[in-house]
C-alpha positions as CSV (number, residue, x, y, z in Angstrom):
1,M,19.3,14.8,12.7
2,Q,19.7,11.6,10.7
3,E,18.0,11.5,7.4
4,K,15.6,8.6,6.9
5,S,15.9,6.3,3.9
6,L,14.5,7.8,0.7
7,S,13.0,4.4,-0.2
8,N,10.7,4.4,2.8
9,R,9.1,7.7,2.1
10,I,5.6,8.4,0.9
11,G,5.0,10.9,-1.9
12,L,1.7,12.7,-2.5
13,L,0.5,13.6,-6.0
14,A,-2.5,15.9,-6.1
15,T,-4.1,16.5,-9.5
16,G,-6.4,19.2,-10.7
17,N,-6.4,22.4,-12.6
18,E,-8.2,24.0,-9.6
19,L,-4.9,23.4,-7.7
20,T,-2.4,24.4,-10.3
21,E,-4.4,27.6,-11.1
22,G,-4.6,28.6,-7.5
23,D,-8.4,28.4,-7.2
24,I,-8.2,26.2,-4.1
25,L,-5.6,25.1,-1.6
26,N,-4.5,21.5,-1.3
27,T,-6.0,20.9,2.1
28,N,-6.6,17.2,1.3
29,G,-2.9,16.7,0.9
30,Q,-2.2,18.6,4.2
31,L,-4.7,16.4,6.1
32,I,-3.4,13.1,4.6
33,A,0.2,14.1,5.4
34,Q,-0.6,15.1,9.0
35,Q,-2.5,11.8,9.6
36,L,0.3,9.7,8.0
37,A,3.0,11.6,10.0
38,D,1.0,11.1,13.2
39,A,0.9,7.4,12.4
40,G,4.7,7.3,12.1
41,F,5.1,7.3,8.4
42,T,7.7,9.4,6.6
43,I,6.4,11.9,4.1
44,G,8.7,13.0,1.3
45,M,7.4,15.4,-1.3
46,H,4.1,16.8,-2.3
47,V,3.6,17.4,-6.1
48,I,0.7,19.1,-7.8
49,A,-0.1,18.4,-11.4
50,S,-2.8,19.7,-13.7
51,D,-5.4,17.5,-15.2
52,I,-3.3,17.0,-18.3
53,E,-2.2,13.4,-18.7
54,A,1.4,14.3,-19.5
55,D,1.7,16.5,-16.3
56,I,0.3,13.6,-14.2
57,E,2.9,11.2,-15.8
58,Q,5.7,13.7,-15.1
59,G,4.7,14.0,-11.5
60,L,4.5,10.3,-11.0
61,R,7.9,9.7,-12.7
62,F,9.4,12.4,-10.4
63,L,8.0,10.9,-7.2
64,L,8.9,7.4,-8.1
65,K,12.6,8.3,-8.1
66,N,12.7,8.7,-4.3
67,H,9.5,7.3,-2.8
68,S,8.4,3.7,-2.3
69,I,4.7,4.7,-1.9
70,I,2.8,7.3,-3.9
71,I,-0.7,8.4,-2.9
72,I,-2.6,10.1,-5.7
73,I,-5.4,12.5,-4.8
74,G,-7.7,14.6,-6.8
75,G,-8.9,14.0,-10.3
76,L,-12.4,13.8,-11.6
77,G,-13.2,10.2,-10.6
78,H,-14.2,7.4,-12.8
79,T,-15.3,9.7,-15.6
80,T,-14.0,9.4,-19.1
81,D,-12.2,12.7,-18.9
82,D,-10.1,11.8,-15.8
83,R,-6.7,11.0,-17.2
84,T,-5.1,9.8,-14.0
85,R,-5.6,6.0,-14.6
86,F,-4.2,6.3,-18.1
87,A,-1.1,8.2,-16.8
88,L,-0.5,5.6,-14.1
89,S,-0.9,2.8,-16.6
90,K,1.7,4.3,-18.9
91,V,4.2,5.1,-16.2
92,L,4.0,1.6,-14.7
93,N,3.8,0.0,-18.1
94,K,0.8,-2.0,-17.0
95,P,-2.5,-2.4,-18.9
96,L,-5.8,-1.1,-17.5
97,I,-8.2,-3.9,-16.8
98,F,-11.9,-3.2,-16.8
99,N,-13.7,-4.9,-13.8
100,K,-17.4,-5.0,-14.7
101,A,-18.5,-6.1,-11.2
102,A,-16.7,-3.2,-9.6
103,W,-18.1,-0.8,-12.2
104,E,-21.6,-1.9,-11.6
105,A,-21.2,-1.8,-7.8
């Protein structure tokens, strides 16, 4: 079987202490991977990181080495204690921009 290009693979990063501590299974990652595979996409690796910003950064950096697309699932949402957006900003070296209209919507 011929291996597909690493650059065309999708990586999944699931975040949440409830995942790393074994409280729940990553069924969202399973469902997303199945739907993407059924649509013809190539799935690479699934990584689970705690809610700690440094862990999310490490997971992103790891996946970026061999995946052209990364889907991040989990986190707490748009609350002040969700560190996902800060980790992504740091890894991509891009500033966060507040969009007031989107926030209000």
